[in-house]
C-alpha positions in Angstrom: 0.2 0.0 -0.2 1.5 3.4 -0.7 0.3 6.5 0.9 0.7 9.4 -1.2 2.7 12.3 0.3 -0.1 14.5 0.8 -2.2 12.1 2.6 -0.3 12.4 5.9 0.1 16.3 5.6 -0.3 17.7 9.4 -3.4 15.7 9.4 -5.0 13.6 12.3 -4.1 9.4 11.8 -6.3 7.7 13.8 -4.5 5.0 15.3 -5.7 1.3 15.0 -8.0 0.4 17.6 -6.2 -2.4 20.0 -8.4 -4.7 22.4 -9.6 -3.2 24.9 -7.8 -3.6 28.5 -9.3 -6.1 31.0 -12.0 -4.5 33.5 -10.0 -2.8 36.4 -6.5 -2.9 34.6 -4.7 0.1 36.0 -4.1 2.9 33.1 -1.8 4.8 35.4 -0.1 2.8 38.0 1.5 6.1 40.0 -0.2 9.2 40.6 0.3 12.7 42.6 -1.0 15.8 42.8 0.6 18.9 41.3 1.1 20.2 44.9 2.9 17.1 45.6 5.6 17.7 42.7 9.1 17.4 44.1 10.5 20.1 41.3 9.0 22.8 39.9 9.5 23.1 36.2 10.0 26.3 34.7 7.7 28.3 33.2 8.5 27.9 29.2 11.0 25.2 28.4 10.6 22.1 26.6 8.8 19.4 28.5 11.6 16.8 27.7 10.4 13.6 29.6 14.0 11.9 29.6 14.8 15.1 32.2 11.8 15.1 34.3 10.7 12.9 37.3 7.7 11.1 37.3 5.3 13.5 39.6 6.6 16.1 37.0 5.0 14.3 34.0 1.8 13.1 35.9 1.4 16.8 36.5 1.9 18.0 33.0 -0.4 14.8 31.7 -3.2 16.1 34.1 -3.3 19.2 32.5 -2.6 18.1 28.8 -2.6 14.3 28.0 -0.4 14.8 24.7 3.0 13.7 24.1 5.2 14.9 21.1 7.2 12.1 19.5 10.0 13.4 17.0 10.9 10.5 14.6 14.1 10.9 12.4 16.5 9.2 10.3 20.2 8.4 10.0 20.6 8.6 6.4 22.9 10.7 3.8 21.5 14.1 2.6 24.7 14.5 0.2 28.5 15.0 1.0 27.6 18.6 2.3 24.8 18.0 5.3 25.3 15.5 8.6 23.1 12.1 8.3 21.0 13.3 10.9 19.3 15.8 9.3 15.8 14.7 9.8 16.4 14.8 13.4 18.3 17.6 14.1 14.9 19.4 12.6 12.1 17.4 14.2 13.8 18.0 17.5 14.0 21.5 17.3 10.4 21.5 16.3 9.4 19.2 19.1 11.7 21.6 21.6 9.8 24.4 20.4 6.5 23.4 19.9 6.9 21.7 23.4 8.0 24.8 25.5 5.4 27.1 23.8 2.5 24.6 24.8 3.7 23.2 27.9 2.9 19.6 26.0 5.3 16.5 27.0 8.1 15.7 24.2 9.2 12.2 24.1 13.1 11.3 23.4 13.8 11.1 19.8 13.7 8.0 17.9 17.1 8.5 15.7 16.3 5.6 13.0 13.8 5.5 10.2 12.8 3.2 7.2 15.8 5.1 4.6 15.4 5.4 1.1 17.4 2.1 -0.7 20.8 3.4 -2.4 22.4 2.0 -5.7 25.9 2.6 -3.8 26.7 2.7 -0.2 26.8 5.8 1.9 29.1 5.7 5.1 27.2 5.6 8.2 23.7 5.4 7.0 21.5 3.5 9.4 18.0 2.0 8.5 15.7 0.0 9.8 12.9 -2.3 8.3 8.9 -0.7 8.1 7.9 -3.8 10.4 10.9 -2.9 13.0 9.8 0.9 13.3 6.1 0.1 13.6 6.8 -2.6 16.4 8.9 -0.3 18.4 6.3 2.6 18.2 3.5 -0.4 19.1 5.3 -0.9 22.2 6.5 2.9 23.1 3.1 4.1 22.7 1.4 1.3 24.2 3.8 2.1 27.6 2.8 5.6 27.4 -1.2 5.4 26.9 -0.9 3.0 29.8 0.1 6.0 32.1 -2.4 8.8 30.8 -1.3 10.1 27.4 -4.5 10.2 25.4 -3.0 11.9 22.4 0.4 11.3 20.4 2.0 13.6 17.9 4.3 11.8 15.9 6.8 14.5 14.2 8.6 13.3 10.9 10.6 15.0 8.1 11.1 12.0 5.9 8.8 11.7 3.3 9.5 8.2 2.4 6.3 6.2 2.1 7.2 3.3 4.0 8.6 4.9 6.6 5.4 7.0 6.9 3.2 4.0 6.8 4.9 2.6 9.7 3.8 6.0 12.0 0.3 6.3 10.1 -0.4 2.5 11.2 0.3 2.3 14.9 -2.2 0.6 17.0 -3.2 2.1 20.1 -6.3 1.4 22.5 -8.2 4.6 22.7 -5.6 7.5 22.2 -5.7 9.8 19.3 -2.7 9.7 16.9 -1.7 12.0 14.7 1.1 11.9 12.0 2.6 15.1 11.1 4.7 15.1 8.2 6.3 18.3 8.2 7.3 18.7 4.5 3.8 18.7 3.5 3.2 22.3 4.6 3.3 24.6 1.3 6.5 26.3 1.1 6.8 26.8 -2.8 6.4 30.6 -2.7 10.0 30.8 -0.6 12.1 28.2 -3.0 13.7 29.5 -6.1 14.9 26.4 -7.8 12.4 23.9 -6.7 8.6 23.5 -6.2 8.6 21.2 -3.3 10.9 19.7 -0.5 13.1 17.0 -1.9 16.4 15.2 0.0 19.3 17.1 1.1 18.1 19.8 -1.1 17.6 23.6 -1.2 15.0 23.4 1.6 17.2 20.7 4.1 20.1 22.6 3.7 18.6 26.2 4.1 17.1 25.0 7.7 20.3 23.5 8.7 22.2 26.7 7.8 19.2 28.3 9.9 19.8 25.8 12.7 23.2 24.7 12.8 25.3 26.2 10.3 28.4 25.0 11.7 27.4 21.3 10.7 26.6 22.4 7.1 29.8 22.5 4.5 28.7 24.1 1.6 31.9 24.1 -0.6 30.9 20.3 -0.6 27.2 20.7 -1.9 26.0 19.8 -5.1 22.9 19.9 -7.4 21.0 16.6 -8.6 17.7 17.2 -9.9 15.0 14.3 -10.7 11.5 14.5 -12.7 8.3 14.9 -10.7 7.6 11.3 -12.0 10.9 9.9 -10.9 10.4 12.0 -7.5 7.2 10.0 -7.1 8.7 6.6 -7.5 11.6 7.3 -5.4 9.2 8.6 -2.6 7.2 5.5 -2.9 10.1 3.4 -2.2 10.2 2.0 -6.3 13.1 3.9 -7.2 16.7 3.9 -5.3 18.7 7.0 -4.9 20.9 7.1 -8.3 24.4 5.5 -8.5 25.1 9.3 -10.2 23.7 11.2 -7.1 26.0 12.6 -4.4 23.3 11.5 -2.3 21.1 14.5 -1.9 18.1 15.3 -4.7 17.1 19.1 -5.5 19.5 22.1 -5.4 21.3 22.7 -2.1 23.1 25.6 -4.0 20.6 27.4 -3.8 20.2 27.4 -0.1 20.6 30.7 2.7 20.4 30.7 6.0 17.3 33.7 5.9 15.6 31.5 3.5 16.2 28.7 6.7 14.3 31.3 8.8 11.6 31.5 6.6 11.1 28.0 5.7 11.3 27.0 9.6 8.8 30.1 10.7 6.5 28.9 7.9 6.7 25.1 8.6 6.2 25.5 13.0 3.6 28.1 12.4 1.5 26.1 10.2 1.8 22.9 12.6 1.5 25.0 15.6 -2.3 26.4 13.8 -3.5 22.6 12.6 -2.0 20.9 15.5 -1.2 22.2 18.7 -4.1 25.0 18.8 -6.9 22.0 18.3 -8.5 20.7 21.6 -6.4 18.2 23.8 -8.1 14.6 23.6 -10.0 13.8 26.4 
């Protein structure tokens, strides 16, 4: 089953229902009131659960039972960018949105389903679709048992098998929303492309804005595909060609100012369409 790129565009993807737990099963084994918290949380800061104690997490869930889950990749994006491009971008978004709305933020899943390549790239680390799917099932089940009622899965990777793994996760009663950040329309901000590609004008510009010290523009190379080739590539029907430097698009047109505009557009649209909506009951 191939999922069109636009189908996951900042929309709520209802998770597949898991059989109900037996009556009397504990849905939140540990609970404390806000007044019993051992440590107060900063007024505006990312709510990273790996840095929090259980009573703090419980207090946040009591107010807003949502959890942001950033899902990255470890994949080449051309000779000029680090392998963690997708991860860096969704981590920053997750932190900014968590801080703005006071929503919990899970540790990042740093591996996803990579696109096959015709030649090897040192450091690439990929998992199979069913592996990512099973891992997410287990994690979401654990968090749902302790009170999370809505999961917001953030990804910057447009590969259909990767997104299918996210869109078909199984939960009991919680809501699951899969957010493909590059489904946001940014075409008016681009010069040499009409849409996001891979290690391209978009990725490179955003990285120049977020982490310029990690970008090696002197190594960047443009490599274009036709619209049909790009469609087949995203669906997993076409490998990254041997002639590609590992990127697809026009990174040579990237600038930090463009990256700031792109990041602000993406963050703003996700904020409007996801985080300003009512929290799950």
